[in-house]
C-alpha atoms as a printed R data frame, in Angstrom:
   type eleno elety resid chain resno       x       y       z
1  ATOM     1    CA   MET     A     1  -3.869 -16.783  -9.124
2  ATOM     2    CA   PRO     A     2  -3.662 -20.424  -8.139
3  ATOM     3    CA   GLY     A     3  -4.752 -22.826 -10.818
4  ATOM     4    CA   LEU     A     4  -6.918 -25.910 -10.710
5  ATOM     5    CA   GLY     A     5  -3.754 -28.039 -10.655
6  ATOM     6    CA   SER     A     6  -2.717 -26.334  -7.425
7  ATOM     7    CA   LEU     A     7  -6.052 -27.193  -5.856
8  ATOM     8    CA   ALA     A     8  -5.889 -30.811  -7.010
9  ATOM     9    CA   SER     A     9  -2.301 -31.117  -5.746
10 ATOM    10    CA   ALA     A    10  -3.204 -29.698  -2.344
11 ATOM    11    CA   LEU     A    11  -6.125 -32.086  -1.967
12 ATOM    12    CA   TYR     A    12  -3.896 -35.017  -2.949
13 ATOM    13    CA   ILE     A    13  -1.011 -34.034  -0.679
14 ATOM    14    CA   LEU     A    14  -3.338 -33.459   2.273
15 ATOM    15    CA   ASP     A    15  -5.038 -36.789   1.476
16 ATOM    16    CA   LEU     A    16  -8.483 -35.232   1.802
17 ATOM    17    CA   PRO     A    17 -11.316 -37.468   0.652
18 ATOM    18    CA   ILE     A    18 -13.526 -35.846  -1.965
19 ATOM    19    CA   ASP     A    19 -17.008 -37.263  -2.480
20 ATOM    20    CA   VAL     A    20 -18.914 -36.910  -5.742
21 ATOM    21    CA   PRO     A    21 -21.033 -33.880  -4.715
22 ATOM    22    CA   THR     A    22 -17.942 -31.996  -3.502
23 ATOM    23    CA   GLY     A    23 -16.051 -32.878  -6.683
24 ATOM    24    CA   THR     A    24 -18.992 -31.696  -8.761
25 ATOM    25    CA   ASP     A    25 -19.161 -28.426  -6.807
26 ATOM    26    CA   LEU     A    26 -15.417 -27.851  -7.266
27 ATOM    27    CA   ALA     A    27 -15.625 -28.564 -10.999
28 ATOM    28    CA   THR     A    28 -18.646 -26.268 -11.391
29 ATOM    29    CA   ALA     A    29 -16.892 -23.444  -9.538
30 ATOM    30    CA   ALA     A    30 -13.707 -23.904 -11.577
31 ATOM    31    CA   ALA     A    31 -15.647 -23.867 -14.863
32 ATOM    32    CA   ALA     A    32 -17.543 -20.723 -13.833
33 ATOM    33    CA   GLY     A    33 -14.298 -18.988 -12.922
34 ATOM    34    CA   ILE     A    34 -12.607 -19.962 -16.180
35 ATOM    35    CA   THR     A    35 -15.644 -18.813 -18.171
36 ATOM    36    CA   ALA     A    36 -15.759 -15.474 -16.339
37 ATOM    37    CA   LEU     A    37 -12.060 -14.876 -16.964
38 ATOM    38    CA   ALA     A    38 -12.411 -15.787 -20.641
39 ATOM    39    CA   ASP     A    39 -15.408 -13.481 -21.050
40 ATOM    40    CA   ARG     A    40 -13.546 -10.628 -19.383
41 ATOM    41    CA   HIS     A    41 -10.384 -11.260 -21.407
42 ATOM    42    CA   HIS     A    42 -12.179 -11.392 -24.753
43 ATOM    43    CA   SER     A    43 -14.609  -8.535 -24.237
44 ATOM    44    CA   ILE     A    44 -14.086  -5.249 -26.033
45 ATOM    45    CA   PRO     A    45 -14.300  -2.132 -23.864
46 ATOM    46    CA   GLY     A    46 -17.720  -0.554 -24.288
47 ATOM    47    CA   GLU     A    47 -19.297  -3.729 -25.686
48 ATOM    48    CA   SER     A    48 -21.151  -6.508 -23.938
49 ATOM    49    CA   ALA     A    49 -19.373  -9.871 -23.589
50 ATOM    50    CA   GLU     A    50 -22.733 -11.575 -24.235
51 ATOM    51    CA   PRO     A    51 -23.727 -12.239 -27.849
52 ATOM    52    CA   SER     A    52 -26.786 -10.313 -28.993
């Protein structure tokens, strides 16, 4: 799975301009993905990942 560093490097190497809304969207998507992976990694089979 490519990491956020890979994405940032590709954008830099390709010299693609990133405006604030696009940067915010990328950061939001990255945070959601990291959170989802963390929830899945730390969940116990048969139990909800959400606190009750």
